[in-house]
Each structure stands twice: as C-alpha cells, then as structure tokens.
C-alpha positions in Angstrom: 12.4 6.6 -22.1 11.4 2.8 -20.9 12.1 2.6 -16.7 14.5 -0.3 -16.0 14.6 0.2 -11.9 10.9 2.2 -10.9 7.8 0.0 -10.9 4.4 1.0 -10.1 5.6 1.1 -6.1 9.4 2.2 -6.2 11.8 0.0 -6.7 11.8 -3.8 -6.2 13.7 -7.1 -6.6 15.1 -10.1 -4.6 17.3 -8.8 -1.9 21.4 -8.7 -2.9 20.4 -9.5 -6.5 19.7 -6.8 -9.7 18.0 -3.8 -8.9 18.2 -4.5 -5.0 21.9 -4.4 -4.1 24.1 -2.1 -1.7 25.3 -0.9 -4.9 21.7 0.2 -6.4 20.9 1.5 -3.4 24.4 4.2 -3.0 23.2 5.2 -6.5 19.6 6.0 -5.4 20.6 7.6 -2.3 23.2 10.2 -4.6 20.8 10.5 -7.5 18.0 11.4 -5.6 19.5 13.5 -3.1 21.0 15.8 -6.4 17.7 16.0 -7.3 16.5 17.0 -4.6 19.0 19.4 -3.8 16.9 22.8 -5.2 18.2 25.1 -3.1 21.7 26.3 -1.1 21.4 25.4 2.6 20.8 22.5 4.7 19.5 19.7 3.1 17.3 16.5 5.5 16.0 13.4 4.2 14.1 10.7 6.1 14.2 7.0 5.8 12.4 4.4 7.4 11.9 0.1 7.1 10.6 -2.6 7.6 12.0 -5.9 9.7 13.6 -7.5 6.8 17.1 -8.8 7.1 17.9 -6.7 4.3 17.1 -3.7 5.0 19.9 -2.9 7.4 22.5 -3.6 4.0 20.0 -1.4 2.1 19.8 1.5 4.8 23.3 2.2 5.5 23.9 2.3 1.7 21.0 4.9 0.8 22.9 7.2 3.6 26.6 6.5 2.4 24.6 7.6 -1.2 22.8 10.5 0.5 25.7 11.7 2.8 27.9 11.7 -0.2 26.4 14.5 -1.7 25.8 16.6 1.5 22.2 15.5 2.5 21.7 15.0 6.3 19.6 11.6 7.2 17.3 11.2 9.6 16.5 7.2 10.2 14.0 6.4 12.2 14.3 2.0 12.1 11.0 0.3 11.6 8.0 2.4 11.1 5.2 2.2 8.8 5.1 3.5 5.1 2.7 6.0 6.3 4.4 7.2 9.3 7.3 8.2 7.1 5.1 9.8 4.6 3.8 12.3 7.2 7.6 12.7 9.1 8.7 13.7 5.9 6.2 16.8 6.0 6.3 16.8 9.6 10.2 17.2 10.0 9.8 19.4 6.4 12.8 16.6 5.3 13.4 17.2 1.2 12.8 13.4 0.4 11.5 10.8 2.6 12.2 6.8 1.9 10.6 3.8 2.9 13.0 0.5 2.6 9.8 -2.4 2.1 8.6 -4.2 -0.6 5.3 -4.3 1.2 3.6 -7.7 1.1 6.3 -9.6 -0.9 8.5 -12.3 1.5 11.0 -11.5 3.4 13.8 -12.1 0.5 12.7 -9.2 -1.2 13.0 -5.9 -0.7 11.7 -2.3 -2.0 12.4 1.2 -1.9 9.7 4.0 -2.1 10.0 7.4 -2.3 8.3 10.6 -1.1 8.7 14.2 -2.5 8.8 16.8 0.6 4.7 17.0 0.4 5.0 13.3 1.4 3.5 12.0 -1.7 5.0 9.3 -3.6 6.8 11.2 -6.4 5.7 11.3 -10.3 7.1 9.1 -13.3 8.8 11.6 -14.5 10.8 12.5 -11.6 11.6 8.6 -11.2 12.5 8.8 -14.6 15.2 11.4 -14.0 16.4 9.6 -10.9 17.2 6.8 -13.1 19.1 8.8 -15.4 21.3 9.5 -12.5 21.3 5.7 -11.4 22.9 4.5 -14.6 24.5 8.3 -15.5 27.9 9.5 -14.0 27.3 12.0 -11.0 30.9 12.6 -9.9 30.4 16.4 -10.1 27.7 15.9 -7.4 29.8 15.1 -4.7 30.1 17.4 -2.3 33.1 19.0 -0.9 34.4 16.8 2.4 33.6 19.6 4.5 29.8 19.5 3.5 29.5 15.9 4.0 26.1 14.9 4.7 25.6 13.5 9.0 23.3 10.7 9.9 21.4 10.7 12.9 18.9 8.1 14.4 15.4 9.7 15.5 14.2 7.8 18.7 11.1 8.9 18.7 9.6 8.0 15.4 7.2 5.6 16.9 5.5 8.1 19.4 5.1 10.6 16.8 3.3 8.2 14.7 0.9 6.8 17.4 -0.3 10.5 18.1 -0.8 11.0 14.9 -2.8 8.2 13.8 -4.5 8.6 17.4 -5.6 12.0 15.9 -7.8 10.4 13.4 -10.2 8.6 15.6 -13.2 10.7 16.7 -12.7 12.3 19.4 -15.7 12.1 21.0 -15.4 8.0 20.5 -13.5 5.1 22.3 -12.8 1.4 21.8 -13.6 0.5 25.1 -15.4 -2.5 25.6 -14.1 -3.8 22.3 -12.1 -6.9 21.9 -9.6 -6.6 19.1 -7.2 -9.1 17.6 -4.6 -7.3 15.4 -1.9 -8.6 13.1 1.0 -7.2 12.3 2.7 -9.6 9.7 5.6 -9.3 12.0 6.2 -6.4 9.7 6.8 -2.7 10.6 4.1 -2.0 12.5 4.7 -4.6 15.2 5.2 -2.3 17.8 2.7 1.0 17.0 -0.5 -0.7 15.8 -0.9 -2.7 19.4 -0.6 0.8 21.2 -2.2 3.1 18.9 -5.9 0.0 19.7 -5.0 -0.1 23.6 -4.2 3.6 24.4 -7.8 4.1 22.6 -9.4 1.5 25.2 -9.7 -1.9 23.0 -8.9 -5.1 25.0 -5.4 -5.8 22.2 -4.7 -9.7 21.0 -2.3 -9.3 18.9 -0.4 -12.0 16.1 2.7 -11.2 13.6 4.4 -9.0 16.3 7.7 -11.0 16.5 9.9 -10.5 13.5 13.0 -12.0 13.5 14.1 -10.9 9.6 12.6 -13.8 7.9 9.2 -13.8 8.9 7.5 -11.1 7.3 4.3 -11.8 5.6 4.9 -15.6 6.6 1.5 -17.2 6.7 0.4 -13.7 8.5 -0.7 -9.8 7.4 -3.3 -9.0 4.9 -2.7 -11.2 2.3 -2.3 -14.4 4.9 -5.2 -13.9 7.0 -6.1 -17.7 8.0 -4.1 -17.3 10.9 -6.3 -13.8 11.6 -9.6 -15.4 11.1 -8.7 -18.4 13.7 -7.7 -16.0 16.1 -10.7 -13.8 15.6 -12.9 -17.1 16.5 -10.7 -18.5 19.1 -10.9 -15.3 21.3 -14.6 -14.3 20.2 -13.2 -11.1 19.4 -15.5 -8.0 17.7 -13.0 -7.6 15.0 -9.8 -8.7 13.7 -7.2 -5.8 11.5 -4.6 -7.3 9.4 -1.9 -4.8 8.1 0.7 -6.1 5.7 5.0 -5.9 6.1 4.9 -2.0 5.7 1.2 -1.4 6.6 -0.3 0.7 3.9 -2.7 -1.8 3.3 -5.1 -3.4 5.6 -7.9 -6.2 5.4 -10.4 -6.7 8.0 -12.0 -10.0 9.7 -16.0 -9.8 11.5 -16.5 -11.3 14.4 -17.8 -14.1 12.1 -14.5 -14.8 11.2 -15.3 -13.3 7.5 -12.5 -11.2 5.8 -13.6 -7.9 4.5 -11.4 -6.5 1.8 -10.6 -3.1 0.6 -14.1 -2.4 -1.7 -16.5 -2.9 1.7 -13.9 -0.7 3.3 -14.5 1.8 1.0 -18.0 1.5 1.0 -18.4 1.6 4.2 -16.3 4.5 4.7 -17.4 6.0 1.6 -21.4 5.7 2.5 -20.6 6.9 6.3 -18.3 10.6 5.0 -21.6 10.9 2.2 -24.4 10.9 5.2 -22.2 12.7 7.5 -21.1 15.8 5.7 -17.8 14.9 5.2 -16.9 13.1 1.8 -15.5 15.7 -0.8 -15.6 15.7 -4.5 -18.8 13.8 -4.9 -17.1 10.6 -5.0 -14.9 8.1 -3.9 -11.4 6.6 -6.3 -11.1 3.3 -7.0 -9.0 1.1 -9.6 -10.0 -0.8 -12.4 -9.5 -4.1 -10.2 -12.6 -3.0 -7.5 -16.1 -4.7 -7.6 -18.3 -3.5 -10.1 -21.5 -4.2 -7.1 -19.2 -0.8 -5.5 -19.8 1.1 -8.1 -23.8 0.3 -8.2 -24.2 0.3 -4.4 -22.3 3.8 -4.5 -23.7 5.3 -7.7 -27.6 4.4 -5.8 -26.3 6.8 -3.2 -25.5 9.5 -5.4 -21.8 8.6 -5.3 -19.8 8.8 -8.1 -17.0 5.4 -8.8 -13.6 7.3 -10.0 -11.3 4.4 -11.7 -7.8 5.1 -11.5 -5.0 2.5 -12.8 -3.5 0.2 -10.3 -1.3 1.4 -7.4 -2.4 3.4 -4.5 0.1 6.5 -6.2 -2.7 6.4 -9.4 -5.8 6.5 -6.8 -4.1 9.7 -5.7 -3.3 11.3 -8.5 -7.1 11.2 -9.0 -7.7 12.2 -6.0 -6.4 15.6 -5.6 -7.2 15.8 -9.7 -10.8 15.3 -8.9 -10.9 17.2 -4.8 -11.5 13.8 -3.4 -10.5 12.3 -0.1 -11.6 8.6 -0.1 -9.9 6.6 -2.3 -8.3 2.8 -2.6 -7.6 -0.8 -3.7 -9.4 -3.5 -3.6 -5.8 -5.1 -2.0 -6.2 -2.7 1.2 -4.4 0.3 0.2 -7.1 3.2 1.2 -6.0 6.8 1.3 -8.2 8.9 3.4 -6.6 12.2 2.4 -8.3 14.3 5.2 -5.3 12.8 7.6 -2.6 11.0 5.5 -1.2 11.0 1.7 -0.8 7.8 1.1 -2.3 4.4 1.9 -2.8 4.3 6.1 -4.1 0.4 6.6 -4.1 1.4 10.8 -6.3 5.0 10.1 -8.5 3.3 7.4 -8.9 0.7 10.4 -10.0 2.8 13.3 -12.8 4.5 10.7 -14.1 0.9 10.2 -14.0 0.6 14.6 -15.5 4.1 14.9 -18.3 2.9 12.7 -19.1 -0.2 15.1 -19.1 1.8 18.5 -21.0 4.3 16.7 -23.4 2.2 15.1 -23.4 -0.4 18.0 -23.7 -2.8 15.6 -21.1 -5.9 14.8 -18.7 -5.7 12.4 -20.3 -8.0 10.2 -23.5 -5.8 9.7 -21.3 -2.7 9.8 -18.9 -3.9 7.3 -20.9 -5.3 4.4 -21.6 -2.3 2.7 -22.7 -4.1 -0.9 -23.2 -7.6 -2.4 -20.3 -7.8 -4.8 -20.7 -9.4 -8.5 -18.8 -12.7 -8.6 -15.3 -11.6 -9.8 -12.7 -13.8 -10.0 -8.4 -12.8 -10.3 -6.0 -15.7 -11.0 -2.0 -15.3 -11.4 0.3 -16.3 -14.0 3.9 -16.6 -13.5 5.7 -15.8 -16.6 9.3 -16.0 -17.9 8.2 -14.6 -21.9 9.0 -11.0 -22.0 5.6 -10.1 -23.5 2.9 -12.8 -23.8 0.0 -10.4 -23.3 1.6 -9.0 -26.9 1.4 -13.1 -28.7 -1.5 -13.1 -31.6 -3.1 -15.7 -29.6 -3.2 -14.1 -26.3 -4.5 -11.0 -28.0 -7.0 -13.0 -30.4 -8.3 -15.3 -26.9 -8.7 -12.0 -25.0 -11.2 -9.7 -27.8 -13.2 -12.7 -28.4 -14.1 -12.8 -24.5 -14.5 -9.5 -24.4 -16.9 -9.8 -27.2 -18.6 -12.7 -25.6 -19.4 -10.8 -22.2 -20.3 -7.4 -23.6 -22.6 -6.0 -21.0 -22.5 -8.9 -19.0 -19.7 -8.2 -17.1 -16.0 -7.1 -17.7 -12.5 -8.5 -17.8 -9.0 -6.7 -16.6 -5.9 -8.5 -17.9 -2.7 -6.5 -16.7 0.9 -7.3 -15.5 1.9 -6.3 -12.4 4.3 -3.8 -11.6 6.0 -5.4 -8.5 6.5 -9.3 -9.9 6.7 -11.1 -13.0 3.1 -12.0 -12.8 0.2 -11.5 -15.2 -2.9 -10.7 -13.4 -6.6 -12.2 -15.3 -9.1 -10.9 -13.6 -13.1 -11.4 -15.0 -16.8 -9.9 -13.5 -20.0 -10.2 -13.9 -23.7 -11.4 -13.2 -23.1 -15.5 -14.2 -20.7 -17.0 -11.7 -20.1 -19.7 -14.3 -19.0 -17.4 -16.5 -16.7 -15.5 -14.9 -15.0 -19.1 -14.0 -15.1 -19.8 -17.6 -13.4 -16.7 -18.8 -10.7 -17.0 -16.2 -10.1 -20.1 -17.0 -9.4 -19.4 -20.9 -7.6 -16.5 -20.7 -5.2 -18.3 -17.7 -4.9 -21.4 -20.1 -4.0 -19.5 -23.5 -1.4 -17.4 -21.4 0.2 -20.3 -19.6 1.1 -21.9 -22.6 2.5 -18.5 -24.3 4.4 -17.2 -20.9 
C-alpha cells in the first residue's frame, strides 16, 4: 500500500494545510490509540513538542483523539525528541508522540510516534495507522465513563537533564571548558544549557529565545553561521548546534570550523573501539556518509554498515547487527547504550568527554578522518516522478559508468519535502562537481 501520510520521519507538512491539520491530528490520535490499546486496563500516551506556534493546535487535537478512544495523555510541553523516547519507556507508556518538523522552518510541523520500547514505529505499523486515519473507527470510541484523562507533567525537563548527565563519564567534568550552545530556538532551549552548566562548563547560549516563529531561523545545526561567529568572538573551546527538536547535532571547533555527523561518528567509533566499548565490530552510517569515513574505520578493523537515509533505518541495522554506534552525516547520532533514537546532546557530550580526557583542542580531536571530495545539491521539483523520466535515468546511468571505481553517486527523493538530493563523491573534486552539475541540470529540466 502506498503511504499517504507517513514519510521517512513520521508525518510532516505545512501547518494547518494538507496532512498537518487539527482534523488529521485528531484522527492520528484515534487510529494510533486504537492500535496500541492491546490489553485491558489503563493505557497512556506521552506527548512532547518543540516551540512552533502550531504545536498548540496539534497537541490539543492529538490529545482529543487519544482521550476519545480511552487513552490517558501525559503532556510534556517543549522537550527534545530523544527525551520523549526516553520518557515513553520510563513512564511505561503505550505510545510516545513528538510534535515537531525537526530542522524545517516554523510554518511546517510534524508528528513522530514511538512504541512502548522507545523506538520509532516500523513501516508496517505506520501503514496500519494510516488505514485507521482514512477508515471508520467510530466503533473504537470509548464509552462516556472510559474517556481518557489528560494531565501536564511538570518535571519532564528535570528528568531528561538527569538522564543526559548520566551518559557523561562519571570521572570527568567540563570545568574550564567554554562552550557555546545553539539550541535553534527549539525544544532544547532550556535543557541543553542546564546540562552543560551542571557538568561544570562555562556556557554561552544562543538560539534560546523561541517565539513560535524563529525556530531554526538562521540558527541551529542547519545554519551554523551564527555559532561559528559566536565561537570565534568568545574564544570558546567548542560550539554545539542542535536542531529544532534536538535529535541532531553539529560541532564547531575552536577555529570556527564545522564538524559534521560523519566526523562525530568516526571520533566515537574509534574511541569506543580503543576502549573496548564498541559492540558488533562496526558502526552503522547511511548511503550519504563519506567514503573517507569508511576507509578510515576499515583501517582500524571497524566495519561500516550503510543503511537507508533516516535514523530509524540506522537503528534497525544497529539492532540487527548488535551495534551500539550509528548515525547520519546530518548529525543524527544514535548511541544505543544510552538512547533509542538520535540524541544531539548525548552525542555532543561524548565529543566533550574526548576533549577533556585527551587534553587536546577540538580541532585535533574532532578531525577523525580526511573526507573525500563530496558535493550534495538539492533540486526542488513539481513533477510527481522526475527520476522516472527516461532522459534522467539515462544520464544517471551514463554518470555511473563514467565514475566506475573512482567514486559514487547517490540520488534520492527526500522523505520530508519535494526535493531530490543529488550527491557525488570521489578522489577527483573537479569530476565530482561536473557529475553533480550534469545530473542536476537534467533533473531541473524534467522537474
């Protein structure tokens, strides 16, 4: 069955339009609630959100949907996505919900769902929820005496702060480390600075003044310019940029250089291998991760397993192979010893621990490998399937033959917006640029 609502990371779209209306959110609550009421007795769902204005509307609609089918709702307010995953398990909830469009602008929003184990739902379960959204579930509405209750949980942020601090090595502190934290005016605007300060760091915060409209607006992991400037201006030891829901991170070293998710994966993978903490003999990345990472890890006897794009697919491979380190170039880093999903703050603390323990600068610690020239370009499209057009397919096949063993190309549709991502990498930078330009040109004509 073709999925009409769910993409690679839940349901996402423009707020109050299409799939992201109060009516759809109500039906999502009813359909998901019905599916996860598998036994008799009390059933509960937890709901967190980021700082978008539309979060109030969607939160209330979801609450109405869940309570109408007899589920009790615990409402957290602004809280990172990984905190919702953790608290789903901690509070023994049947379901966890995060209202967020992650790194997207304020006018978008989304709904992410977690099962009772804190993991994102499988494609099969999402299809079952879709069937409920579009079908008639009136027979699942609760009797008047069994309608669910809703309550706000006031200590959810404090619970998450303590949880994150426990991931930091007990014998270390961040004393003497000057850290700039950029919270993207998003879900972590309170918890992230608190964690760093309580671990001893001198904290300089930006992106901590949300107003409903400024989430990810020239701040955060997808716009690290403000963080780079602040790190240089304040002579900080390291900068940390989270995205709107704090499930991804990028690092800025003391020189103002951006460190992406591949470098963070390389750093943690190599250090955990040396410490005997790396499980499964490898690290899970995605098809977008740099070939330089793969070569560097291989030289140390560490396998790089490539998954599809999306931290959910990374986690699936980690579980299947018994690995505890995985992530994406974009900064989703999953450390399953601590969390069931990407957690930008926990990943950042592992980087900070490496800096403190090694007594080296961030620029030395965070350069885990020499990346191959890689170029990624996005092409917005209106045609339903530009990649199925013969001229586009023919050009991609020609490029792949030309590259051969000298590099690789990855072309894919985004699962969250009408964009085709064209990536190429190889030892020859000029060839990489030429390849991407050629493919983009053909897609633009077809799009």
